[in-house]
N, C-alpha and C positions, 0 to 999 in steps of 0.2 A: 473726381470731377464736380457733382455737385456742390460739395464744398467750397469748389475755387467758384464757379459761375456766384454761388450767394454773394460771396467779396468781394464779388467786382472784378477780378481781374483776368485779363488776359490769358486764355489758352493755347500751344502748343500741343496737339496732341495727335499720336496715332492713327488714320485712314482706316483702322481695321471695325470692324464688326461694331459694333454697340457705344462708340467713341461717335461719331458725326450722329449719329441717335438722339442719344443722350443732348449734345452743343447745337447741332445745330447749324444755321448761319453763326454761333460766338466762340468761333474760334477755328483756328488756322490748323490744315491736317497733312500729313508728312506719310511718307512711307516708314516705316520702322526701321525695315531692311536697308535705310541708306542716309547716313548720320551727315551726310553733303546737304544732304537736300534741308536736314533740322537746322544746320548752321550758317545756309544762306537764307533761311528765312529768319531767325533769330538776327543776325550781321543786319538784314533789312525793314526789321521791324522794333526791334527793343531801345531803339534810338528817338524813333518818331512819336512823342506825346501825345501829337494828338489821336495818331490812331490807338493808341495803348488807353487813352481813356474813351475812344469812342468804341472800343473791343471790350473795355469795361463793362459798359453800359448797356453791352449789347448780353455781355455775361449774366449783369444781375434782371434785366429783362426774362431771361434764357430760365432763370432758377425761377422764377411767380410759375412753373407750368407745372410744380409738383410741392407734394407734400405731402407731407408722413400719414396725418390725417386719411387721406386719398390712397394713400399707397396701401395704408392698413385696410381699409374698409373694399375697395377693389381685390386683395387679396384676401382676406376675409369670407366673400362672393365669389369668389372663385373655388374657395376650398370646401363653403355649402353645396355650389354645382358638381361635384365629389364624389359628397356623399350620398345622394338625390341616390334613391332607387337601392339602395347598402344597405341591409339589414346590420344589426350590430343584435 
């Protein structure tokens, strides 16, 4: 998902946990147990160039919230917290 956001691609994704938290308003969500819902969304939006361009811009902007440097730094900080008080 992050690669698609960074590539400014509109996303159609499951409404299940983690997807909305990652993509925010930069994606269209559907119930993965309802393939007809996805079909309807694709038919509604894929030929709408202005919508596709707008969602692509939103996707790219959303991708800027994420970075490997930030992820590595925060992960390392959490690992240090786990080791506090533990003797080796």
